[in-house]
C-alpha positions as CSV (number, residue, x, y, z in Angstrom):
1,X,-51.5,-16.4,38.6
2,X,-52.1,-20.1,38.6
3,X,-49.0,-20.4,36.4
4,X,-46.8,-18.9,39.1
5,X,-48.4,-21.1,41.8
6,X,-47.7,-24.1,39.7
7,X,-44.2,-23.1,38.9
8,X,-43.5,-22.8,42.6
9,X,-45.5,-25.7,43.9
10,X,-44.5,-28.4,41.4
11,X,-40.8,-28.3,42.0
12,X,-41.5,-28.6,45.8
13,X,-43.9,-31.5,45.2
14,X,-41.5,-33.3,42.8
15,X,-38.6,-32.8,45.2
16,X,-40.7,-34.2,48.1
17,X,-41.8,-37.2,46.0
18,X,-38.2,-37.9,45.0
19,X,-37.1,-37.9,48.6
20,X,-40.0,-40.2,49.6
21,X,-39.1,-42.5,46.7
22,X,-35.5,-42.7,47.8
23,X,-36.5,-43.6,51.3
24,X,-38.9,-46.3,50.0
25,X,-36.2,-47.7,47.8
26,X,-33.7,-47.9,50.7
27,X,-36.1,-49.9,52.9
28,X,-38.3,-51.7,50.4
29,X,-38.2,-55.0,52.3
30,X,-40.1,-53.7,55.3
31,X,-43.1,-52.3,53.6
32,X,-46.3,-52.9,55.5
33,X,-49.8,-51.3,56.0
34,X,-48.5,-48.6,58.5
35,X,-45.9,-47.6,55.9
36,X,-48.6,-47.0,53.3
37,X,-50.6,-44.9,55.7
38,X,-47.5,-42.8,56.7
39,X,-46.5,-42.7,53.0
40,X,-50.0,-41.4,52.0
41,X,-49.9,-38.8,54.8
42,X,-46.5,-37.6,53.7
43,X,-47.6,-37.4,50.1
44,X,-50.6,-35.3,51.1
45,X,-48.4,-33.2,53.3
46,X,-45.9,-32.6,50.5
47,X,-48.7,-31.6,48.1
48,X,-50.4,-29.3,50.6
49,X,-47.0,-27.8,51.6
50,X,-46.1,-27.1,48.0
51,X,-49.4,-25.4,47.2
52,X,-49.3,-23.5,50.4
53,X,-45.8,-22.1,49.7
54,X,-47.0,-21.3,46.1
55,X,-50.1,-19.5,47.4
56,X,-48.0,-17.7,50.1
57,X,-45.7,-16.4,47.4
58,X,-48.5,-15.5,44.9
59,X,-50.9,-13.8,47.3
60,X,-48.7,-10.6,47.6
61,X,-48.2,-10.6,43.9
62,X,-52.0,-10.8,43.4
63,X,-52.4,-7.8,45.7
64,X,-49.8,-5.8,43.8
65,X,-51.3,-6.7,40.4
66,X,-54.8,-5.8,41.6
67,X,-53.7,-2.4,42.9
68,X,-51.7,-1.9,39.7
69,X,-54.9,-2.5,37.8
70,X,-56.8,0.0,39.9
71,X,-53.9,2.5,39.3
72,X,-54.2,2.1,35.6
73,X,-57.9,2.8,35.8
74,X,-57.2,6.1,37.4
75,X,-57.5,5.4,41.1
76,X,-54.3,7.1,42.2
77,X,-55.2,6.5,45.9
78,X,-54.5,2.8,45.4
79,X,-51.7,1.5,47.6
80,X,-50.3,-1.9,48.6
81,X,-49.5,-2.6,52.2
82,X,-47.3,-5.7,52.8
83,X,-45.6,-6.5,56.1
84,X,-43.0,-8.7,54.6
85,X,-39.4,-7.5,54.6
86,X,-38.4,-9.4,51.4
87,X,-38.3,-8.4,47.8
88,X,-42.1,-8.4,47.6
89,X,-42.3,-5.9,50.5
90,X,-39.7,-3.8,48.6
91,X,-41.8,-4.0,45.4
92,X,-44.9,-2.9,47.3
93,X,-42.9,0.0,48.8
94,X,-41.7,1.1,45.3
95,X,-45.3,0.7,43.9
96,X,-46.6,3.0,46.7
97,X,-43.9,5.6,45.9
98,X,-44.8,5.5,42.2
99,X,-48.5,5.9,43.2
100,X,-47.5,8.9,45.4
101,X,-45.5,10.5,42.6
102,X,-48.4,10.0,40.1
103,X,-50.9,11.5,42.6
104,X,-48.5,14.4,43.3
105,X,-48.0,15.0,39.5
106,X,-51.7,14.8,38.9
107,X,-52.3,17.5,41.6
108,X,-49.6,19.7,40.1
109,X,-51.0,19.3,36.6
110,X,-54.5,20.1,37.9
111,X,-53.2,23.2,39.8
112,X,-51.3,24.3,36.7
113,X,-54.3,23.7,34.5
114,X,-56.5,25.7,36.9
115,X,-54.0,28.6,36.9
116,X,-53.8,28.6,33.1
117,X,-57.6,28.5,32.9
118,X,-57.9,31.5,35.2
119,X,-55.3,33.4,33.1
120,X,-57.0,32.4,29.8
121,X,-60.4,33.4,31.3
122,X,-59.0,36.8,32.4
123,X,-57.4,37.5,29.1
124,X,-60.5,36.4,27.3
125,X,-62.7,38.7,29.3
126,X,-60.2,41.6,28.6
127,X,-60.3,40.8,24.9
128,X,-64.1,40.6,25.0
129,X,-64.2,44.0,26.6
130,X,-61.8,45.4,24.0
131,X,-63.9,43.9,21.2
132,X,-67.1,45.3,22.7
133,X,-65.5,48.7,22.9
134,X,-64.2,48.5,19.4
135,X,-67.6,47.3,18.1
136,X,-69.2,50.3,19.9
137,X,-66.7,52.7,18.3
138,X,-67.3,51.2,14.9
139,X,-71.0,51.5,15.4
140,X,-70.7,55.1,16.5
141,X,-68.4,56.0,13.6
142,X,-70.8,54.2,11.2
143,X,-73.6,56.3,12.6
144,X,-71.6,59.5,12.2
145,X,-70.6,58.5,8.6
146,X,-74.2,57.8,7.8
147,X,-75.3,61.1,9.2
148,X,-72.5,62.9,7.3
149,X,-73.6,61.1,4.1
150,X,-77.2,62.0,4.7
151,X,-76.2,65.6,5.4
152,X,-74.0,65.6,2.3
153,X,-76.9,64.3,0.2
154,X,-79.3,66.8,1.7
155,X,-76.8,69.6,1.0
156,X,-76.3,68.4,-2.5
157,X,-80.0,68.3,-3.2
158,X,-80.3,71.7,-1.6
159,X,-77.5,73.0,-3.8
160,X,-79.2,71.6,-6.9
161,X,-82.4,73.3,-5.9
162,X,-80.6,76.6,-5.2
163,X,-78.8,76.2,-8.6
164,X,-82.2,75.6,-10.2
165,X,-83.5,78.7,-8.4
166,X,-80.5,80.7,-9.5
167,X,-81.0,79.5,-13.1
168,X,-84.6,80.4,-12.9
169,X,-83.8,83.8,-11.4
170,X,-81.3,84.4,-14.2
171,X,-83.9,83.7,-16.8
172,X,-86.4,86.0,-15.1
173,X,-83.7,88.7,-14.8
174,X,-83.0,88.2,-18.5
175,X,-86.6,88.5,-19.3
176,X,-86.9,91.7,-17.3
177,X,-83.9,93.4,-18.9
178,X,-84.8,96.1,-21.4
179,X,-84.2,95.1,-24.9
180,X,-81.5,96.8,-26.8
181,X,-82.4,99.7,-29.1
182,X,-81.1,98.0,-32.3
183,X,-83.7,95.4,-31.8
184,X,-86.4,97.9,-31.3
185,X,-85.2,100.0,-34.3
186,X,-85.2,96.9,-36.5
187,X,-88.8,96.3,-35.7
188,X,-89.9,99.7,-36.8
């Protein structure tokens, strides 16, 4: 900000020195000690006046710049309050309106985000319940299938045993059957 102060102060100081030099040149023949005292006071006054005007102009700009820095860091409550009715006052007013809009937009975004989060959470819970129910159904069906497989294997083993028993019974029946006569006649 020193650059802006210098840009404002130096033209005022140069203009003041030019005016003083013109007055000195016009009345150069009457220069005495009082003149040098007055001249020194006027020069000091011109310098101080130039820097005061520069600071007066730069001070509101520094406030606006400081608040803009706070705003960029995320402090959306940052505002600039200037009493001046000039362009700097208008700039501060526009800055405050921008900050208000940003704060309003942030609130809207947060509200929307919260609404979306609630909807997503509700849908997620519903999906989790559905998944849990499906997992339980799959588990139940798997248990049923395992039972059916076990029953099928048991029945298959039982059928093999029964078949073996039937085969054994057939052999025993065949052994118990009388032998045909031609076999007996041939033995005699």
